[in-house]
KOLDRENVO-487459 format. One record per atom (N, C-alpha, C, O): residue in three letters; atom name; x, z, y. Coordinates in nm, 2 decimals, always signed. Each point is the difference from the previous one (the first is absolute). Example, Ala and Ser with C-alpha at 12.3 -4.5 7.8 and 13.67 -1.06 7.14 Angstrom:
PT  rest  atom       x       z       y
PT   ALA     N   +1.32   +0.78   -0.57
PT   ALA    CA   -0.09   +0.00   +0.12
PT   ALA     C   +0.09   +0.00   +0.12
PT   ALA     O   +0.10   +0.07   +0.00
PT   SER     N   -0.14   -0.14   +0.11
PT   SER    CA   +0.09   +0.00   +0.11
PT   SER     C   -0.08   +0.08   +0.11
PT   SER     O   +0.05   +0.01   +0.11
# end
This chain:
PT  rest  atom       x       z       y
PT   UNK     N   -2.89   +9.53   +1.74
PT   UNK    CA   -0.05   -0.12   +0.07
PT   UNK     C   -0.01   -0.12   -0.08
PT   UNK     O   -0.12   -0.03   -0.04
PT   UNK     N   +0.22   -0.06   +0.00
PT   UNK    CA   -0.01   -0.07   -0.17
PT   UNK     C   -0.07   +0.04   -0.10
PT   UNK     O   -0.04   -0.08   -0.09
PT   UNK     N   +0.01   +0.23   +0.09
PT   UNK    CA   -0.11   +0.06   -0.12
PT   UNK     C   -0.18   -0.08   +0.06
PT   UNK     O   -0.08   -0.05   -0.08
PT   UNK     N   +0.06   +0.06   +0.19
PT   UNK    CA   -0.13   -0.05   +0.05
PT   UNK     C   +0.00   -0.16   -0.03
PT   UNK     O   -0.11   -0.06   -0.02
PT   UNK     N   +0.22   +0.00   +0.03
PT   UNK    CA   -0.06   -0.18   -0.02
PT   UNK     C   -0.03   -0.03   -0.14
PT   UNK     O   +0.06   +0.03   -0.10
PT   UNK     N   -0.19   -0.12   +0.10
PT   UNK    CA   -0.05   -0.02   -0.16
PT   UNK     C   +0.10   -0.11   -0.05
PT   UNK     O   +0.04   -0.09   +0.06
PT   UNK     N   -0.02   +0.12   -0.17
PT   UNK    CA   +0.15   -0.08   -0.09
PT   UNK     C   -0.07   -0.13   -0.03
PT   UNK     O   +0.07   -0.09   +0.05
PT   UNK     N   -0.18   +0.04   -0.10
PT   UNK    CA   -0.05   -0.12   +0.02
PT   UNK     C   +0.05   -0.11   +0.02
PT   UNK     O   +0.11   +0.03   -0.01
PT   UNK     N   -0.11   -0.13   +0.02
PT   UNK    CA   +0.10   -0.14   +0.00
PT   UNK     C   -0.09   -0.03   +0.10
PT   UNK     O   -0.11   +0.00   -0.05
PT   UNK     N   +0.09   -0.02   +0.19
PT   UNK    CA   -0.04   -0.10   +0.12
PT   UNK     C   -0.06   -0.11   -0.01
PT   UNK     O   -0.11   -0.05   +0.04
PT   UNK     N   +0.26   -0.04   -0.16
PT   UNK    CA   -0.03   -0.10   +0.05
PT   UNK     C   -0.03   -0.13   -0.18
PT   UNK     O   +0.06   +0.01   -0.11
PT   UNK     N   -0.14   -0.07   +0.14
PT   UNK    CA   -0.04   -0.07   -0.10
PT   UNK     C   +0.01   -0.20   +0.02
PT   UNK     O   +0.00   -0.08   +0.10
PT   UNK     N   +0.00   +0.05   -0.24
PT   UNK    CA   +0.07   -0.12   -0.04
PT   UNK     C   -0.12   -0.01   -0.04
PT   UNK     O   -0.07   +0.09   -0.04
PT   UNK     N   +0.04   -0.24   +0.07
PT   UNK    CA   -0.11   -0.11   -0.01
PT   UNK     C   -0.03   +0.03   -0.15
PT   UNK     O   +0.02   +0.11   -0.03
PT   UNK     N   -0.04   -0.16   -0.03
PT   UNK    CA   -0.10   -0.06   -0.10
PT   UNK     C   +0.08   -0.10   -0.06
PT   UNK     O   +0.03   -0.04   +0.12
PT   UNK     N   +0.05   -0.06   -0.21
PT   UNK    CA   +0.04   -0.05   -0.09
PT   UNK     C   +0.10   -0.06   +0.11
PT   UNK     O   -0.01   -0.11   +0.04
PT   UNK     N   +0.06   +0.15   -0.02
PT   UNK    CA   +0.11   +0.01   +0.16
PT   UNK     C   +0.18   -0.05   -0.09
PT   UNK     O   +0.09   -0.08   +0.01
PT   UNK     N   -0.12   +0.14   -0.05
PT   UNK    CA   +0.14   -0.02   -0.06
PT   UNK     C   +0.01   -0.12   -0.12
PT   UNK     O   +0.10   -0.05   -0.04
PT   UNK     N   -0.23   +0.03   -0.01
PT   UNK    CA   +0.00   -0.13   -0.14
PT   UNK     C   +0.08   -0.11   +0.03
PT   UNK     O   +0.08   -0.03   -0.09
PT   UNK     N   -0.11   -0.06   +0.26
PT   UNK    CA   +0.08   -0.11   +0.07
PT   UNK     C   +0.09   +0.01   +0.08
PT   UNK     O   +0.04   -0.09   +0.08
PT   UNK     N   -0.01   +0.22   -0.10
PT   UNK    CA   +0.13   +0.02   +0.08
PT   UNK     C   +0.15   -0.07   +0.04
PT   UNK     O   +0.05   -0.07   +0.08
PT   UNK     N   -0.04   +0.11   -0.14
PT   UNK    CA   +0.12   -0.17   -0.04
PT   UNK     C   -0.02   -0.13   +0.06
PT   UNK     O   +0.06   -0.06   +0.09
PT   UNK     N   -0.19   +0.02   -0.16
PT   UNK    CA   +0.01   -0.15   -0.02
PT   UNK     C   -0.08   -0.05   +0.22
PT   UNK     O   -0.03   -0.11   +0.05
PT   UNK     N   +0.02   +0.23   +0.00
PT   UNK    CA   -0.04   -0.01   +0.16
PT   UNK     C   +0.12   +0.04   +0.07
PT   UNK     O   +0.02   -0.05   +0.11
PT   UNK     N   +0.05   +0.13   -0.15
PT   UNK    CA   +0.10   -0.01   +0.06
PT   UNK     C   +0.11   -0.11   +0.02
PT   UNK     O   +0.06   -0.02   +0.11
PT   UNK     N   -0.03   -0.04   -0.24
PT   UNK    CA   +0.03   -0.12   -0.06
PT   UNK     C   +0.00   -0.10   +0.13
PT   UNK     O   +0.09   -0.06   +0.06
PT   UNK     N   -0.32   +0.09   -0.02
PT   UNK    CA   -0.01   -0.14   -0.01
PT   UNK     C   +0.01   +0.01   +0.19
PT   UNK     O   -0.02   -0.10   +0.07
PT   UNK     N   +0.03   +0.21   -0.02
PT   UNK    CA   +0.05   +0.03   +0.16
PT   UNK     C   +0.09   +0.00   +0.01
PT   UNK     O   +0.02   +0.03   +0.12
PT   UNK     N   +0.14   -0.06   -0.21
PT   UNK    CA   +0.17   -0.04   +0.03
PT   UNK     C   +0.00   -0.18   +0.05
PT   UNK     O   -0.05   -0.09   -0.06
PT   UNK     N   +0.10   +0.07   +0.14
PT   UNK    CA   +0.06   -0.10   -0.01
PT   UNK     C   +0.04   -0.08   -0.10
PT   UNK     O   +0.09   +0.05   -0.07
PT   UNK     N   -0.13   -0.17   +0.04
PT   UNK    CA   +0.13   -0.09   -0.09
PT   UNK     C   +0.11   +0.06   +0.00
PT   UNK     O   +0.01   +0.11   +0.06
PT   UNK     N   +0.11   -0.17   -0.14
PT   UNK    CA   +0.12   -0.03   +0.01
PT   UNK     C   +0.01   -0.11   -0.02
PT   UNK     O   -0.06   -0.05   -0.09
PT   UNK     N   +0.17   -0.03   +0.19
PT   UNK    CA   +0.04   -0.15   -0.02
PT   UNK     C   +0.14   +0.03   -0.08
PT   UNK     O   +0.08   +0.09   +0.01
PT   UNK     N   -0.09   -0.18   -0.09
PT   UNK    CA   +0.08   -0.01   -0.13
PT   UNK     C   +0.15   -0.09   +0.06
PT   UNK     O   +0.03   -0.12   +0.00
PT   UNK     N   +0.00   +0.18   +0.01
PT   UNK    CA   +0.16   -0.07   +0.06
PT   UNK     C   +0.07   -0.03   -0.12
PT   UNK     O   +0.05   +0.08   -0.08
PT   UNK     N   -0.04   -0.25   +0.08
PT   UNK    CA   +0.09   -0.05   -0.12
PT   UNK     C   +0.12   +0.02   +0.09
PT   UNK     O   +0.02   +0.03   +0.12
PT   UNK     N   +0.11   -0.05   -0.26
PT   UNK    CA   +0.15   +0.05   +0.02
PT   UNK     C   +0.08   -0.08   +0.02
PT   UNK     O   +0.03   -0.05   -0.10
PT   UNK     N   +0.03   -0.01   +0.21
PT   UNK    CA   +0.08   -0.12   +0.03
PT   UNK     C   +0.14   +0.02   -0.04
PT   UNK     O   +0.06   +0.10   +0.04
PT   UNK     N   +0.01   -0.24   -0.17
PT   UNK    CA   +0.07   +0.03   -0.03
PT   UNK     C   +0.08   -0.04   +0.05
PT   UNK     O   +0.03   -0.09   -0.08
PT   UNK     N   +0.10   +0.07   +0.23
PT   UNK    CA   +0.01   -0.17   +0.03
PT   UNK     C   +0.07   -0.05   -0.17
PT   UNK     O   +0.01   +0.06   -0.11
PT   UNK     N   +0.03   -0.22   +0.13
PT   UNK    CA   -0.03   -0.08   -0.02
PT   UNK     C   +0.17   +0.02   -0.03
PT   UNK     O   +0.04   -0.08   -0.08
PT   UNK     N   +0.03   +0.14   +0.11
PT   UNK    CA   +0.18   -0.06   +0.00
PT   UNK     C   +0.02   +0.15   -0.15
PT   UNK     O   +0.07   +0.00   -0.10
PT   UNK     N   -0.16   +0.10   +0.16
PT   UNK    CA   +0.05   +0.06   -0.08
PT   UNK     C   -0.08   +0.00   -0.15
PT   UNK     O   +0.06   +0.06   -0.08
PT   UNK     N   -0.14   -0.09   +0.04
PT   UNK    CA   -0.08   -0.06   -0.07
PT   UNK     C   +0.14   -0.16   -0.12
PT   UNK     O   +0.03   +0.02   -0.12
PT   UNK     N   +0.01   -0.10   +0.18
PT   UNK    CA   +0.00   -0.08   -0.01
PT   UNK     C   +0.17   +0.01   +0.00
PT   UNK     O   +0.05   -0.10   -0.05
PT   UNK     N   +0.03   +0.17   +0.09
PT   UNK    CA   +0.10   +0.03   +0.06
PT   UNK     C   +0.13   +0.02   -0.17
PT   UNK     O   +0.12   -0.01   -0.02
PT   UNK     N   -0.22   +0.04   -0.03
PT   UNK    CA   +0.14   +0.04   -0.17
PT   UNK     C   -0.03   -0.12   -0.02
PT   UNK     O   +0.10   -0.07   +0.01
PT   UNK     N   -0.18   +0.02   -0.04
PT   UNK    CA   +0.03   -0.13   -0.07
PT   UNK     C   +0.04   -0.08   +0.09
PT   UNK     O   -0.01   -0.11   -0.05
PT   UNK     N   +0.07   +0.09   +0.19
PT   UNK    CA   +0.04   -0.12   +0.04
PT   UNK     C   +0.15   +0.02   +0.00
PT   UNK     O   +0.08   -0.09   +0.01
PT   UNK     N   -0.03   +0.30   -0.02
PT   UNK    CA   +0.17   +0.01   -0.01
PT   UNK     C   -0.06   -0.05   -0.16
PT   UNK     O   +0.01   -0.12   +0.00
PT   UNK     N   -0.06   +0.15   -0.11
PT   UNK    CA   +0.03   -0.11   -0.11
PT   UNK     C   +0.06   -0.09   -0.04
PT   UNK     O   +0.09   -0.02   -0.08
PT   UNK     N   -0.17   -0.05   +0.18
PT   UNK    CA   +0.02   -0.14   -0.04
PT   UNK     C   +0.14   -0.05   +0.12
PT   UNK     O   +0.06   -0.11   -0.01
PT   UNK     N   -0.04   +0.20   +0.10
PT   UNK    CA   +0.15   -0.04   +0.04
PT   UNK     C   +0.10   +0.03   -0.09
PT   UNK     O   +0.10   -0.06   -0.02
PT   UNK     N   -0.13   +0.20   -0.03
PT   UNK    CA   +0.08   -0.01   -0.08
PT   UNK     C   +0.06   -0.12   -0.13
PT   UNK     O   +0.12   -0.01   +0.00
PT   UNK     N   -0.20   -0.06   -0.08
PT   UNK    CA   -0.06   -0.05   -0.08
PT   UNK     C   +0.03   -0.11   +0.06
PT   UNK     O   +0.05   -0.07   -0.09
PT   UNK     N   -0.04   +0.00   +0.19
PT   UNK    CA   +0.04   -0.12   -0.01
PT   UNK     C   +0.15   +0.05   +0.07
PT   UNK     O   +0.08   -0.08   -0.05
PT   UNK     N   +0.01   +0.18   +0.16
PT   UNK    CA   +0.09   +0.06   -0.04
PT   UNK     C   +0.11   -0.09   -0.07
PT   UNK     O   +0.09   -0.08   +0.04
PT   UNK     N   -0.16   +0.14   -0.20
PT   UNK    CA   +0.06   +0.06   -0.06
PT   UNK     C   +0.02   -0.21   -0.07
PT   UNK     O   +0.10   -0.07   +0.02
PT   UNK     N   -0.17   +0.05   -0.07
PT   UNK    CA   -0.09   -0.17   +0.00
PT   UNK     C   +0.09   -0.08   +0.08
PT   UNK     O   +0.05   -0.11   -0.05
PT   UNK     N   -0.01   +0.14   +0.19
PT   UNK    CA   +0.15   -0.10   +0.06
PT   UNK     C   +0.10   +0.05   -0.06
PT   UNK     O   +0.05   -0.08   -0.07
PT   UNK     N   +0.02   +0.21   +0.08
PT   UNK    CA   +0.07   +0.00   -0.03
PT   UNK     C   +0.07   -0.05   -0.13
PT   UNK     O   +0.12   -0.05   +0.00
PT   UNK     N   -0.20   +0.06   -0.11
PT   UNK    CA   +0.01   -0.02   -0.12
PT   UNK     C   +0.07   -0.18   -0.01
PT   UNK     O   +0.10   -0.06   -0.03
PT   UNK     N   -0.25   +0.00   +0.10
PT   UNK    CA   +0.04   -0.10   +0.00
PT   UNK     C   +0.16   -0.06   +0.07
PT   UNK     O   +0.08   -0.08   -0.05
PT   UNK     N   -0.09   +0.14   +0.19
PT   UNK    CA   +0.14   -0.06   +0.00
PT   UNK     C   +0.10   +0.10   -0.11
PT   UNK     O   +0.10   -0.07   -0.04
PT   UNK     N   -0.11   +0.15   +0.02
PT   UNK    CA   +0.12   +0.06   -0.09
PT   UNK     C   -0.02   -0.08   -0.07
PT   UNK     O   +0.05   -0.08   +0.09
PT   UNK     N   -0.09   -0.02   -0.22
PT   UNK    CA   -0.02   -0.05   -0.14
PT   UNK     C   +0.03   -0.15   +0.07
PT   UNK     O   +0.03   -0.08   -0.09
PT   UNK     N   -0.03   -0.01   +0.23
PT   UNK    CA   +0.02   -0.10   +0.11
PT   UNK     C   +0.17   +0.03   -0.03
PT   UNK     O   +0.07   -0.08   -0.07
PT   UNK     N   -0.03   +0.17   +0.10
PT   UNK    CA   +0.14   +0.04   +0.04
PT   UNK     C   +0.09   +0.03   -0.11
PT   UNK     O   +0.12   -0.02   +0.01
PT   UNK     N   -0.16   +0.06   -0.13
PT   UNK    CA   +0.11   +0.06   -0.13
PT   UNK     C   -0.04   -0.04   -0.11
PT   UNK     O   +0.01   +0.07   -0.10
PT   UNK     N   -0.08   -0.21   +0.10
PT   UNK    CA   -0.11   +0.00   -0.14
PT   UNK     C   +0.11   -0.18   +0.00
PT   UNK     O   +0.05   -0.07   +0.09
PT   UNK     N   -0.03   +0.04   -0.28
PT   UNK    CA   +0.15   -0.11   +0.00
PT   UNK     C   -0.07   -0.11   +0.01
PT   UNK     O   -0.12   -0.03   -0.02
PT   UNK     N   +0.23   -0.03   +0.07
PT   UNK    CA   -0.11   -0.15   +0.07
PT   UNK     C   +0.03   -0.08   -0.16
PT   UNK     O   +0.09   -0.03   -0.08
PT   UNK     N   -0.26   +0.01   +0.09
PT   UNK    CA   +0.02   -0.11   -0.11
PT   UNK     C   +0.02   -0.10   -0.10
PT   UNK     O   +0.00   -0.02   -0.12
PT   UNK     N   +0.00   -0.03   +0.28
PT   UNK    CA   +0.10   -0.16   +0.00
PT   UNK     C   +0.12   -0.01   -0.03
PT   UNK     O   +0.08   -0.07   -0.06
PT   UNK     N   -0.10   +0.19   +0.14
PT   UNK    CA   +0.26   +0.03   -0.03
PT   UNK     C   +0.02   -0.05   -0.16
PT   UNK     O   +0.07   -0.07   -0.06
PT   UNK     N   -0.18   +0.17   +0.04
PT   UNK    CA   +0.01   +0.04   -0.19
PT   UNK     C   -0.04   -0.09   -0.08
PT   UNK     O   +0.04   +0.01   -0.11
PT   UNK     N   -0.15   -0.16   +0.14
PT   UNK    CA   +0.02   -0.12   -0.07
PT   UNK     C   +0.05   -0.06   +0.05
PT   UNK     O   +0.00   -0.10   -0.06
PT   UNK     N   +0.05   +0.08   +0.14
PT   UNK    CA   +0.14   -0.12   +0.03
PT   UNK     C   +0.14   +0.02   -0.08
PT   UNK     O   +0.07   -0.08   -0.07
PT   UNK     N   -0.07   +0.19   +0.09
PT   UNK    CA   +0.13   +0.09   -0.06
PT   UNK     C   -0.03   -0.04   -0.19
PT   UNK     O   +0.09   -0.03   -0.08
PT   UNK     N   -0.20   +0.05   +0.07
PT   UNK    CA   +0.04   +0.00   -0.16
PT   UNK     C   -0.03   -0.16   -0.03
PT   UNK     O   -0.02   -0.03   -0.12
PT   UNK     N   -0.01   -0.12   +0.25
PT   UNK    CA   +0.00   -0.07   -0.11
PT   UNK     C   +0.15   -0.08   +0.06
PT   UNK     O   +0.04   -0.12   +0.02
PT   UNK     N   +0.01   +0.25   -0.01
PT   UNK    CA   +0.16   -0.07   +0.05
PT   UNK     C   +0.09   -0.05   -0.09
PT   UNK     O   +0.00   +0.10   -0.08
PT   UNK     N   +0.08   -0.17   +0.04
PT   UNK    CA   +0.07   +0.01   -0.14
PT   UNK     C   +0.14   +0.10   +0.06
PT   UNK     O   +0.03   +0.05   +0.10
PT   UNK     N   +0.01   -0.05   -0.26
PT   UNK    CA   +0.13   +0.10   +0.03
PT   UNK     C   +0.06   +0.00   +0.12
PT   UNK     O   -0.02   +0.08   +0.08
PT   UNK     N   +0.12   -0.18   -0.07
PT   UNK    CA   +0.07   -0.01   +0.08
PT   UNK     C   +0.00   -0.01   +0.18
PT   UNK     O   +0.08   -0.01   +0.09
PT   UNK     N   -0.23   +0.01   -0.09
PT   UNK    CA   -0.01   +0.04   +0.12
PT   UNK     C   -0.08   +0.11   +0.03
PT   UNK     O   -0.01   +0.03   +0.12
PT   UNK     N   -0.03   +0.03   -0.20
PT   UNK    CA   -0.07   +0.19   -0.05
PT   UNK     C   +0.20   +0.02   +0.03
PT   UNK     O   +0.03   +0.04   +0.11
PT   UNK     N   +0.07   -0.08   -0.21
PT   UNK    CA   +0.15   +0.08   +0.08
PT   UNK     C   -0.01   +0.01   +0.12
PT   UNK     O   +0.01   +0.11   +0.05
PT   UNK     N   -0.05   -0.24   +0.04
PT   UNK    CA   +0.03   +0.02   +0.08
PT   UNK     C   -0.04   +0.06   +0.12
PT   UNK     O   +0.09   +0.03   +0.09
PT   UNK     N   -0.18   -0.01   -0.07
PT   UNK    CA   -0.13   +0.08   +0.03
PT   UNK     C   +0.05   +0.13   -0.02
PT   UNK     O   -0.05   +0.07   +0.08
PT   UNK     N   +0.14   +0.02   -0.16
PT   UNK    CA   +0.01   +0.09   -0.06
PT   UNK     C   +0.13   -0.04   +0.12
PT   UNK     O   +0.03   +0.09   +0.08
PT   UNK     N   +0.05   -0.22   -0.06
PT   UNK    CA   +0.13   +0.08   +0.07
PT   UNK     C   -0.02   -0.03   +0.14
PT   UNK     O   +0.08   +0.06   +0.08
PT   UNK     N   -0.16   -0.14   -0.03
PT   UNK    CA   +0.00   +0.01   +0.13
PT   UNK     C   -0.09   +0.21   +0.06
PT   UNK     O   +0.00   +0.07   +0.10
PT   UNK     N   -0.07   -0.07   -0.24
PT   UNK    CA   -0.09   +0.16   +0.05
PT   UNK     C   +0.13   +0.13   +0.03
PT   UNK     O   +0.01   +0.10   +0.07
PT   UNK     N   +0.08   -0.18   -0.17
PT   UNK    CA   +0.15   +0.11   -0.04
PT   UNK     C   +0.07   +0.00   +0.14
PT   UNK     O   +0.00   +0.10   +0.06
PT   UNK     N   +0.07   -0.24   -0.02
PT   UNK    CA   +0.08   -0.05   +0.12
PT   UNK     C   -0.09   +0.03   +0.14
PT   UNK     O   +0.06   -0.01   +0.10
PT   UNK     N   -0.21   +0.05   -0.09
PT   UNK    CA   -0.11   +0.05   +0.09
PT   UNK     C   +0.05   +0.14   +0.04
PT   UNK     O   +0.05   +0.04   +0.11
PT   UNK     N   -0.06   +0.06   -0.25
PT   UNK    CA   +0.05   +0.12   -0.04
PT   UNK     C   +0.10   +0.07   +0.08
PT   UNK     O   -0.01   +0.10   +0.08
PT   UNK     N   +0.14   -0.19   -0.12
PT   UNK    CA   +0.08   +0.09   +0.02
PT   UNK     C   +0.05   -0.09   +0.17
PT   UNK     O   +0.08   +0.06   +0.07
PT   UNK     N   -0.11   -0.17   -0.03
PT   UNK    CA   +0.00   -0.05   +0.20
PT   UNK     C   -0.06   +0.12   +0.04
PT   UNK     O   +0.06   +0.07   +0.08
PT   UNK     N   -0.21   +0.00   -0.16
PT   UNK    CA   -0.06   +0.12   +0.12
PT   UNK     C   +0.05   +0.13   -0.03
PT   UNK     O   -0.02   +0.10   +0.07
PT   UNK     N   +0.08   -0.10   -0.15
PT   UNK    CA   +0.14   +0.13   -0.05
PT   UNK     C   +0.07   -0.03   +0.06
PT   UNK     O   -0.07   +0.03   +0.10
PT   UNK     N   +0.19   -0.07   -0.04
PT   UNK    CA   +0.09   -0.02   +0.10
PT   UNK     C   -0.08   +0.01   +0.09
PT   UNK     O   -0.02   +0.12   +0.04
PT   UNK     N   -0.08   -0.24   +0.02
PT   UNK    CA   -0.08   +0.02   +0.12
PT   UNK     C   -0.01   +0.11   +0.08
PT   UNK     O   +0.04   +0.01   +0.11
PT   UNK     N   -0.13   +0.14   -0.21
PT   UNK    CA   +0.00   +0.15   +0.00
PT   UNK     C   +0.10   +0.03   +0.03
PT   UNK     O   +0.00   +0.07   +0.10
PT   UNK     N   +0.15   -0.10   -0.18
PT   UNK    CA   +0.13   +0.05   +0.03
PT   UNK     C   +0.05   +0.02   +0.12
PT   UNK     O   +0.04   +0.09   +0.07
PT   UNK     N   -0.05   -0.23   -0.04
PT   UNK    CA   +0.05   -0.04   +0.14
PT   UNK     C   -0.04   +0.09   +0.12
PT   UNK     O   +0.08   +0.06   +0.07
PT   UNK     N   -0.22   -0.05   -0.04
PT   UNK    CA   -0.13   +0.04   +0.06
PT   UNK     C   +0.05   +0.20   -0.01
PT   UNK     O   -0.03   +0.08   +0.09
PT   UNK     N   +0.07   -0.05   -0.16
PT   UNK    CA   +0.05   +0.18   +0.00
PT   UNK     C   +0.09   -0.01   +0.01
PT   UNK     O   +0.05   +0.09   +0.06
PT   UNK     N   +0.08   -0.22   -0.11
PT   UNK    CA   +0.12   +0.09   +0.14
PT   UNK     C   +0.00   -0.03   +0.14
PT   UNK     O   +0.07   +0.03   +0.09
PT   UNK     N   -0.16   -0.09   -0.09
PT   UNK    CA   +0.01   -0.10   +0.18
PT   UNK     C   -0.05   +0.22   +0.05
PT   UNK     O   +0.07   +0.09   +0.07
PT   UNK     N   -0.19   -0.10   -0.13
PT   UNK    CA   -0.03   +0.11   +0.04
PT   UNK     C   +0.02   +0.12   +0.00
PT   UNK     O   -0.02   +0.07   +0.10
PT   UNK     N   +0.07   -0.03   -0.23
PT   UNK    CA   +0.11   +0.11   +0.04
PT   UNK     C   +0.17   -0.06   +0.05
PT   UNK     O   +0.07   +0.09   +0.02
PT   UNK     N   -0.03   -0.19   -0.01
PT   UNK    CA   +0.10   +0.00   +0.04
PT   UNK     C   +0.09   +0.02   -0.08
PT   UNK     O   +0.11   +0.05   +0.03
PT   UNK     N   -0.17   -0.08   -0.18
PT   UNK    CA   +0.14   +0.03   -0.13
PT   UNK     C   +0.11   -0.14   +0.00
PT   UNK     O   -0.03   -0.12   +0.00
PT   UNK     N   +0.14   +0.16   -0.02
PT   UNK    CA   +0.07   -0.14   +0.00
PT   UNK     C   +0.11   +0.07   -0.09
PT   UNK     O   +0.09   -0.07   -0.04
# end
């Protein structure tokens, strides 16, 4: 039965059909809409804001530390202009203040721990 069928191809392709085939198909397709990538502002700027906050925090803490721990320049200038007798009196007052502070600490320690 299959032997009786002719083996010729019954289909025919028109001339120059595949010559512009790609261009014709592409022209028939709808155009793609180009979507722009939307990046939230916070993701772009967030790293810079965090870095600025760190630098600002360090600057504020550094300024506060320097204000509290830097030597008083006016104090040194006054002591340098003092006479030797005034300087001795100042040292003596500092010593008495140290002794008084130490005695106060001992009294508080005795009061807290009830040592007699």
